[in-house]
N, C-alpha and C positions, 0 to 999 in steps of 0.2 A: 200429215207432215209434222214432224216433231220439232219444228223450229220454235224458238222462244219469241220470235218476232222482233229481233233487234233492228234498229234503224241502221242505215249505211254507215253513219259515223261510228256507231258502237261496234259494228263488224270490223271496220278499219282499225279501231282501237284494239280490239281483241287480236286481230292479225298482227299488229305492231308488237303487242305483248308476246305473242307466240313467236314471232320472229326474233325477239330479244331473249328467247330461251325459256319462257314461262310455259311449262308443260301442261298445267291446268288450263291455261288460256288456249293452248293448241287443241286440247280435247274438247273444250266448249266450242271453239271455232268450228272444228270438224263436224260436231253435232249440229251446229247452227246452219252450216252451208250444205249439209248432205242433201236435203230436199231439192235445193237449187241445182246441185250437181247432177242428181238423178234426173231431173227434168231436162237438163241440157243433153244428157246421154240418151234419154228417150227420144229426143228430137232427131237424133241420128240413127238410133237403134231401137225402134218401137217394140221389138220383142222383149218382154220383161226381163227374163234371165240375162240376156245379152247386155241390156242397159244396166242391170245390177252389177254385172262383172265390170263393165266400164266405169261405173260409179266408184266401186271399191278401188280400182286402179287409180282413178283420178284423186280420190281422197289420200291414198298413199303418196302419190306424187306431190300433192299439196303439202302434206306433212314433211316430206323429205326435201322439197324444193322451195319452201316458203321464203328462204333467203333470197330467191331470185325476184321476188316482188319488189319493185323499185320504190314503192310508196308515192309514185308520182300521180297515179290515178287510183280509182277505187279498187279495193282488194277483190271485190266481186267481178270486176272486169277482167282482172288477171286470172281469177279462178275460172271464169267462163272459157278462156282459151285453153287452160289446162284440161278442162272437162271435154271440150271439143276434140282436142288432140288424143285424149284417152279413148274416146268413142271411136275415132278413126283408127287408132292402133288396134283396138278390139276387133273392129271390122276386118282389118287386114289379116289379123291372126286367124279369125274364123274362116276367112276366104282361103287362106293357105292350108288350113287343116281340113277343109271340106273333102269328103270322100264319097265315092259312089255308094248307093244303097246296098249293093252286093259287092264287097271288095274282091270277090273271086271272079267277077265278070271281067272280061277283057274286051278291048275295042273302044268304041266311042266314049265309054264311061271312064276311060283312063284319066282323063282330065275333066272332072265334072263342071257343068255350066253352073256358075255361082247363082244364077237367077233361078235355078230349079233345085238347089241344094237346101234341104230343110234346116241345116245348121244355121243358116243366115236368113231364114224366113222372116219377113217383117221388116227387113232393113230397107232404107231408101237406096236401093241398088243403083238406080239410074244416076242419082246425084253423087253417090260415093264413087262409082266407076268414073264418072266425069272428073271428079276431084283427083282421082289417081292419075288419070291422063294428064290433067293440067299440072299436077305436081311434078311429073317427070319432065315436062317441057318448060314450065314457067312457075317454079315453086313459090316465087314471091307474090303471086296473085291469090294463092289458095286461102291463106288466113284472112286477109281483108274481105275476100268474097264471101266466105262462110259467115264471118261475123256480121256482115251487112245483110246478105240476102237470106240466110237461114235463120239468124238470130235477131235481125232487125236492129243491130247496134248502130248508134249514130256515127256518122263519118268522123266527127271530131273526137269521139271516144276511141274509135279505131286508130286514128292517127296518134293519139296520146299513148295508146297501148303498144303499138308497134314502133313508136319512136320515129315516125316519118312525117313530113309536112302534109297538111290536109290535101293539097292539090295532087301530090304523089299518090296518096291513098285513093282518091277519087279516080285517078287515071288507072291505077292497078285494078280497081273494081270494074271499071268500064271495059278494059281490055280482057279481064278474066271472064266477064259476062259474054263478050263476043266470041271467045274461044269455047266456052262451055255450052252455049246455046245449041249449036249443031249436035253436040254429043248427047244432049238430053233428048233432042228430037229423034235421033237414031235409036237410042235405047228405049224410048217410050213407044216406038212404033213397031 
Protein backbone atom coordinates (compact mmCIF):
# COMPACT_ATOMS: atom_id res chain seq x y z
CA UNK A 1 0.00 0.00 0.00
CA UNK A 2 1.61 3.18 -1.22
CA UNK A 3 -0.24 5.43 1.19
CA UNK A 4 1.78 8.01 3.08
CA UNK A 5 -0.44 7.48 6.10
CA UNK A 6 -2.16 10.84 6.31
CA UNK A 7 -4.67 11.20 9.11
CA UNK A 8 -8.32 11.92 8.24
CA UNK A 9 -7.94 15.67 8.81
CA UNK A 10 -4.97 15.79 6.43
CA UNK A 11 -6.89 13.83 3.80
CA UNK A 12 -9.81 16.25 4.14
CA UNK A 13 -7.43 19.20 3.78
CA UNK A 14 -5.87 17.70 0.65
CA UNK A 15 -9.36 17.10 -0.74
CA UNK A 16 -10.38 20.71 -0.05
CA UNK A 17 -7.23 21.96 -1.81
CA UNK A 18 -7.93 19.65 -4.76
CA UNK A 19 -11.53 20.80 -4.86
CA UNK A 20 -10.28 24.39 -4.97
CA UNK A 21 -8.27 23.60 -8.13
CA UNK A 22 -4.84 22.61 -6.78
CA UNK A 23 -3.71 19.93 -9.28
CA UNK A 24 -0.75 18.82 -7.16
CA UNK A 25 -3.09 18.29 -4.22
CA UNK A 26 -5.39 16.24 -6.43
CA UNK A 27 -2.52 14.01 -7.56
CA UNK A 28 -1.33 13.51 -3.97
CA UNK A 29 -4.90 12.85 -2.84
CA UNK A 30 -5.47 10.19 -5.50
CA UNK A 31 -2.19 8.47 -4.60
CA UNK A 32 -3.14 8.60 -0.92
CA UNK A 33 -6.63 7.13 -1.31
CA UNK A 34 -5.89 4.55 -4.02
CA UNK A 35 -5.23 1.67 -1.56
CA UNK A 36 -8.50 2.40 0.25
CA UNK A 37 -10.44 2.58 -3.03
CA UNK A 38 -8.91 -0.69 -4.20
CA UNK A 39 -9.88 -2.40 -0.93
CA UNK A 40 -13.47 -1.20 -1.30
CA UNK A 41 -13.57 -2.48 -4.88
CA UNK A 42 -12.11 -5.82 -3.78
CA UNK A 43 -14.93 -6.11 -1.26
CA UNK A 44 -17.39 -6.25 -4.15
CA UNK A 45 -15.16 -7.73 -6.86
CA UNK A 46 -12.61 -10.06 -5.26
CA UNK A 47 -11.16 -11.06 -8.67
CA UNK A 48 -8.03 -8.87 -8.81
CA UNK A 49 -8.21 -7.52 -12.38
CA UNK A 50 -11.89 -6.65 -11.99
CA UNK A 51 -11.22 -4.78 -8.74
CA UNK A 52 -8.30 -2.94 -10.41
CA UNK A 53 -10.58 -1.84 -13.28
CA UNK A 54 -13.20 -0.62 -10.83
CA UNK A 55 -10.53 1.16 -8.78
CA UNK A 56 -9.25 3.02 -11.83
CA UNK A 57 -12.77 4.09 -12.75
CA UNK A 58 -13.42 5.20 -9.18
CA UNK A 59 -10.23 7.29 -9.10
CA UNK A 60 -11.24 8.93 -12.39
CA UNK A 61 -14.70 9.66 -10.93
CA UNK A 62 -13.13 11.10 -7.80
CA UNK A 63 -10.91 13.37 -9.90
CA UNK A 64 -13.72 14.58 -12.13
CA UNK A 65 -16.48 14.77 -9.51
CA UNK A 66 -14.56 16.03 -6.49
CA UNK A 67 -16.70 19.17 -6.63
CA UNK A 68 -19.67 17.04 -5.54
CA UNK A 69 -18.12 16.39 -2.13
CA UNK A 70 -20.08 18.73 0.13
CA UNK A 71 -17.44 18.97 2.86
CA UNK A 72 -20.09 18.14 5.48
CA UNK A 73 -18.54 14.77 6.31
CA UNK A 74 -15.20 13.09 5.86
CA UNK A 75 -13.88 12.97 2.32
CA UNK A 76 -13.16 9.27 2.77
CA UNK A 77 -16.85 8.62 3.46
CA UNK A 78 -17.82 10.27 0.17
CA UNK A 79 -14.98 8.42 -1.56
CA UNK A 80 -16.30 5.13 -0.20
CA UNK A 81 -19.65 5.63 -1.94
CA UNK A 82 -17.92 6.55 -5.22
CA UNK A 83 -15.83 3.36 -4.99
CA UNK A 84 -18.85 1.14 -4.21
CA UNK A 85 -20.75 2.63 -7.13
CA UNK A 86 -17.78 2.10 -9.44
CA UNK A 87 -17.49 -1.55 -8.40
CA UNK A 88 -21.20 -2.08 -8.99
CA UNK A 89 -20.97 -0.40 -12.41
CA UNK A 90 -18.00 -2.61 -13.31
CA UNK A 91 -19.99 -5.67 -12.26
CA UNK A 92 -22.96 -4.61 -14.42
CA UNK A 93 -20.71 -4.01 -17.42
CA UNK A 94 -19.03 -7.41 -17.03
CA UNK A 95 -22.39 -9.12 -16.65
CA UNK A 96 -23.68 -7.45 -19.82
CA UNK A 97 -20.50 -8.38 -21.73
CA UNK A 98 -20.48 -12.01 -20.57
CA UNK A 99 -20.46 -14.38 -23.54
CA UNK A 100 -20.58 -18.16 -23.88
CA UNK A 101 -17.28 -20.04 -23.98
CA UNK A 102 -18.01 -20.93 -27.62
CA UNK A 103 -19.78 -18.00 -29.31
CA UNK A 104 -20.68 -20.30 -32.26
CA UNK A 105 -22.86 -22.50 -30.06
CA UNK A 106 -26.58 -21.91 -30.22
CA UNK A 107 -29.23 -22.80 -27.71
CA UNK A 108 -29.15 -22.55 -23.93
CA UNK A 109 -25.85 -20.66 -24.02
CA UNK A 110 -27.37 -17.75 -25.95
CA UNK A 111 -27.82 -16.01 -22.62
CA UNK A 112 -25.01 -17.21 -20.34
CA UNK A 113 -25.69 -17.72 -16.68
CA UNK A 114 -23.57 -15.05 -14.97
CA UNK A 115 -22.92 -17.44 -12.07
CA UNK A 116 -20.92 -19.70 -14.38
CA UNK A 117 -19.33 -17.13 -16.67
CA UNK A 118 -15.60 -16.86 -16.07
CA UNK A 119 -15.45 -13.14 -16.82
CA UNK A 120 -17.13 -12.44 -13.50
CA UNK A 121 -15.63 -15.26 -11.47
CA UNK A 122 -14.90 -14.32 -7.90
CA UNK A 123 -17.65 -11.74 -7.67
CA UNK A 124 -20.11 -11.72 -4.78
CA UNK A 125 -22.81 -12.72 -7.24
CA UNK A 126 -25.51 -13.46 -4.71
CA UNK A 127 -25.21 -10.04 -3.12
CA UNK A 128 -24.80 -8.13 -6.38
CA UNK A 129 -27.78 -9.86 -7.97
CA UNK A 130 -29.88 -9.10 -4.88
CA UNK A 131 -28.79 -5.44 -5.03
CA UNK A 132 -29.78 -5.30 -8.72
CA UNK A 133 -33.28 -6.56 -7.88
CA UNK A 134 -33.57 -4.20 -4.92
CA UNK A 135 -32.41 -1.25 -7.02
CA UNK A 136 -35.10 -1.87 -9.64
CA UNK A 137 -37.88 -1.90 -7.06
CA UNK A 138 -36.56 0.22 -4.16
CA UNK A 139 -33.44 2.16 -5.23
CA UNK A 140 -33.45 4.29 -2.08
CA UNK A 141 -32.52 1.25 0.04
CA UNK A 142 -29.43 0.14 -1.89
CA UNK A 143 -26.81 2.67 -0.85
CA UNK A 144 -27.62 2.72 2.88
CA UNK A 145 -27.81 -1.09 2.96
CA UNK A 146 -24.47 -1.56 1.22
CA UNK A 147 -22.76 1.04 3.38
CA UNK A 148 -24.04 -0.53 6.59
CA UNK A 149 -24.02 -4.27 5.93
CA UNK A 150 -21.13 -4.66 3.50
CA UNK A 151 -18.82 -1.91 4.69
CA UNK A 152 -19.86 -1.60 8.33
CA UNK A 153 -20.33 2.16 8.22
CA UNK A 154 -22.03 3.70 11.27
CA UNK A 155 -25.69 4.69 10.90
CA UNK A 156 -24.89 8.32 11.76
CA UNK A 157 -22.18 8.48 9.09
CA UNK A 158 -24.56 7.03 6.51
CA UNK A 159 -27.24 9.57 7.46
CA UNK A 160 -24.77 12.45 7.10
CA UNK A 161 -23.51 11.13 3.79
CA UNK A 162 -26.90 10.62 2.16
CA UNK A 163 -28.40 13.72 3.78
CA UNK A 164 -31.31 11.98 5.50
CA UNK A 165 -32.43 11.83 9.14
CA UNK A 166 -30.95 8.98 11.17
CA UNK A 167 -34.37 7.36 11.70
CA UNK A 168 -35.05 7.33 7.95
CA UNK A 169 -31.70 5.68 7.25
CA UNK A 170 -32.33 3.03 9.90
CA UNK A 171 -35.78 2.35 8.44
CA UNK A 172 -34.38 2.09 4.90
CA UNK A 173 -31.73 -0.38 6.03
CA UNK A 174 -34.31 -2.42 7.94
CA UNK A 175 -36.68 -2.58 4.95
CA UNK A 176 -33.81 -3.27 2.55
CA UNK A 177 -32.64 -6.20 4.69
CA UNK A 178 -36.16 -7.67 4.74
CA UNK A 179 -36.35 -7.50 0.95
CA UNK A 180 -32.82 -8.81 0.28
CA UNK A 181 -32.79 -11.68 2.79
CA UNK A 182 -35.01 -14.02 0.70
CA UNK A 183 -33.05 -13.18 -2.45
CA UNK A 184 -29.80 -14.24 -0.79
CA UNK A 185 -31.33 -17.50 0.40
CA UNK A 186 -32.54 -18.33 -3.10
CA UNK A 187 -29.24 -17.53 -4.83
CA UNK A 188 -27.20 -19.24 -2.10
CA UNK A 189 -29.15 -22.50 -2.32
